[in-house]
C-alpha positions as CSV (number, residue, x, y, z in Angstrom):
1,X,-67.6,44.5,55.3
2,X,-67.1,48.3,56.2
3,X,-63.8,49.9,57.8
4,X,-64.0,50.7,61.4
5,X,-61.7,53.6,62.8
6,X,-61.0,53.2,66.2
7,X,-58.9,56.0,66.7
8,X,-56.8,55.3,70.0
9,X,-56.8,51.6,71.0
10,X,-60.0,50.3,72.9
11,X,-59.3,46.7,73.5
12,X,-63.1,46.0,74.5
13,X,-64.4,47.8,71.9
14,X,-62.3,45.8,69.6
15,X,-63.1,42.5,71.0
16,X,-66.6,43.1,70.9
17,X,-66.9,44.1,67.5
18,X,-64.7,41.3,66.1
19,X,-66.7,39.0,68.4
20,X,-69.9,39.9,66.2
21,X,-68.8,38.1,63.2
22,X,-66.3,35.3,64.6
23,X,-65.3,33.0,67.4
24,X,-62.5,34.2,69.4
25,X,-60.8,31.3,71.2
26,X,-58.0,31.6,73.9
27,X,-54.5,32.3,72.1
28,X,-56.3,34.2,69.1
29,X,-54.7,37.3,68.2
30,X,-56.1,40.5,66.6
31,X,-53.7,42.4,64.6
32,X,-54.8,45.8,64.3
33,X,-52.0,47.8,61.7
34,X,-49.6,49.9,62.3
35,X,-48.5,53.0,64.7
36,X,-48.3,56.6,63.7
37,X,-45.3,57.5,61.4
38,X,-45.5,54.3,59.7
39,X,-46.4,54.0,55.8
40,X,-48.7,57.1,55.7
41,X,-46.8,59.1,58.1
42,X,-43.5,58.8,56.5
43,X,-42.0,61.3,54.2
44,X,-41.8,60.1,51.7
45,X,-44.9,57.9,52.2
46,X,-44.2,53.9,51.8
47,X,-47.0,51.4,51.0
48,X,-46.5,47.4,50.7
49,X,-46.1,46.6,47.1
50,X,-46.7,42.8,45.8
51,X,-43.9,40.3,46.7
52,X,-43.5,42.2,49.9
53,X,-43.5,39.9,53.1
54,X,-44.9,41.1,56.4
55,X,-43.8,39.0,59.3
56,X,-45.4,40.3,62.6
57,X,-44.5,38.3,65.7
58,X,-44.6,38.3,69.9
59,X,-41.3,37.3,71.4
60,X,-41.8,33.5,73.0
61,X,-45.0,33.0,70.9
62,X,-44.0,33.1,67.4
63,X,-44.4,34.7,64.2
64,X,-47.1,34.8,61.0
65,X,-46.1,35.4,57.5
66,X,-48.0,36.9,54.9
67,X,-46.9,37.4,51.3
68,X,-48.2,40.6,49.9
69,X,-50.3,40.2,46.4
70,X,-51.8,42.5,43.6
71,X,-55.4,42.3,44.2
72,X,-57.2,40.7,41.3
73,X,-60.6,41.9,40.4
74,X,-63.0,39.0,40.6
75,X,-65.9,38.2,37.8
76,X,-67.9,37.7,41.2
77,X,-67.8,39.3,44.6
78,X,-70.4,38.1,47.1
79,X,-71.2,40.2,49.5
80,X,-69.7,40.1,52.9
81,X,-72.8,40.9,55.1
82,X,-73.6,38.5,57.1
83,X,-71.0,36.0,56.3
84,X,-69.4,34.5,59.1
């Protein structure tokens, strides 16, 4: 899978891109990252570390919780091209 940089938010382009490799259903959320001035834009720069917790949420909808873990190299990593 390749990294796509959209620059300014462009919802129709983003939805079109994501729809190429997954079916979007009503209620799906596309989490796009952080605004300017966060992480790399901070002085000093700050990054997520193993054991950090990310909890994005939307008022009156709910939250999602992700635990940050260190990436372990896999003995075999299949190609993501064409994967659904």
